[in-house]
Steps between C-alpha positions, in 0.01 A plus 500: 500500500630845405431815701655772282761569767761613247274672247696779331831401659819428307828335588796276431512129585830314501574129516221321312646196326226241459156416640661369820662836583352710778556808282293331227209461742548862613474615139179304450345641820611857424348471154175363646488791746530757220871589499719560197868414524831423338644150539876468526762234561864440411550439126613139560186431708277633224646242263432218748142567609160559345466859615406617149168317538439674833575839343254435219230377738532799735567765236838575660810635333795262537840664555820303569716648776776379729400644838864513609583731208416868547502566125241225446290634787522849354366379166224309677397807697516717188256262333271508804500880506427513128208258533352600835666816627544428871410151620330365813688180585810286452543131581850366568488123454865425429734250664784271403806351670788366291624323814171311527496424129853364514432298814758683711472427874428798725834438672680510164339790317654667200520865599482604136172308479388654832538850360287396200237357736480831684498706181229297329280416798523812717706790368288498184209597727690805625599589144140483382379719786787749484461562129121524532546746789748716310278508191181559698352201318247389764192707585429623849348214706647249258621158614814289462493131599778240506473127561698357791517182709505423874862385467581870540419449872562129558751237392399274212807288446469450124400860417869593508600860419148587389438532875717811521367630169143494631607665828665777298191532281280553806745751644490699177119501519508651850772758440396608152139482615578770755655733242237428232219551749633829638579653162229365271245299706598182314460176697759220498422152635612139468307173503643188661335224302459129581718257305341515157549259212651745255789438262735701725376355829526143382870555431579515873638171631246318714215722378237223498582413862485869598165530326356194676632613839346847461172343394494291818600796718254757364146488641363633172747311282749659265395822331476456123637727230143623453479586871820702470367678193189602691715652774709686242182645348392616846837667557480667159147623572383808689374270778859475629571872480665533844691170500872530437839362607333170597568135425171313455487123550297319237564158650185346649619576854842331471688804636313483833542128556734307729400144415174351379326172584566375148874553533505344847325193365736482202814497714370301798679166560300209365379253762 
């Protein structure tokens, strides 16, 4: 059911790759709620996924851009200004760890890879906000949202250096959120999503076990990509006008749990 929450609003959505991507679901929900937007991803990602179909279905312009590259971001923002003038929202849904991809143990990280993890997964968020701030791209009371994970606060052994990347991402949201709010009344928030069966998420070692554990721990079960998209729409909408610098848990209650009956039963010694 659509409510027209984003009628007349415009924005930029990063990170959609295929129908399993959270950003893909966000694009579908934003379109259903009346928004117009530009879809963007790294050039190599655009060759891998089916994002062209999503662009056609939602009437979105598709612009390749490497979010770590300020020149690419500048061209993306120029296109947004040309099409929409100022915009209302930006979604940062970007994350990748070369250490994870190469199977490097956390106690044997490549520091060159670590810098790339930070640049791609977190510093790109600061770059997107800083350039948007300097160009006055986002309207007053606009909204910026980035996708995070609870590993920013807790240890998940196989999440490796993405743990620090997500912690940095959330720190950027708080600090830049202060400056953006004071100067331009733009809100900045993050969403800590349940383990979700996306192409990126499934690349983490032990993902299926993490997913099953979270499902057993969460009283409402794991939040789906569609659930996350609904929360993003809320944060893009005027209903969240005074919410900023927050990390919202879209996780079925996992973040408040110690241990559930299901997990106790699963690990109890067999008689």
